[in-house]
C-alpha positions, 0 to 999 in steps of 0.5 A: 191196300186200299187202292186195290179194295173200291176199283169196279162194280164186279168187286163192289158186287162180290164184297156185297155178296160175301159180306151180307152172308159171311158164312156162304160159299160160292163158285166162280159160276154161281156168283156170275149169274147171281151178279149179271157178270162176265165169268172173267170179271168175276174171276179176275175180281176174286183172284184179286180179292183172294190176293188181299186176303179177304176171300180163302178158297176151297176145292169141293166136288171138283168145284172151287168155292170162294169164301170170307176169310173170317180172320181178315183184318178189315172185315168188320170195317168192311161189313159197315161199310157195305151196310150202309152203303147198302141201306142208307137211311134216305135209300129206305125212307124213300123206298119205304114212302112208296109202299104207303103213308109213312108219318114217322120212321125211326131206324135203330138196331143194325140201322145204326150198328148198335145192338137192340133189344127192342126193334130195328124199325118204328113205322107210324102210319099206313102201308101196303103189309105184303109189299113191305114184307117183300122190301124186307125180304128182298131189297133191303140188305141187312146182316139179319132179320129185321124187327119192326113195329107198324102202328098208327098216328093215333096209337102213336100220338096215345102212347107218346102223351102217356110216355110209353117207355118203348115210344120214348126209348126210341125217339129219345135216343140221339143216336137212332135216326129218325128220316122221316117225321111228319108228326107234329106233337 
């Protein structure tokens, strides 16, 4: 089964599209445009994923639409793999460093596959907010919109010194990832 799963770039692109939007329905031509792939390779990989049980198909308005089989046995695991591959912590850190002067980046919530009541991303420093917004909506692929907080270094140090619960919960949680930390305490 696994041998059939990760054998082509087209299949990886298809898995990414379907797993990042599991409620979506797509027809072949739409996918070829979206993925910038040849129609024959898209058709072949859709057929392979359908045989595997990952996708189902239905006809609507004389077009064949493909959608995720919600009962696929490895759906959650595949989703986790794709999310990790698309938004690895180091890649996010490198991308964000290009947008400004980041002193600290803490990733929580959906970036570590854990429910959160606070934020998914804590950024200490300065960055271009317009470019950051474009990055969140365009390049960064996540299950849902990213909850984030941006603060300057002075505010962070003050809140750290006061043992602010919000800051302590994020920074001291051993499961959270901190790919950038240039702040001395």
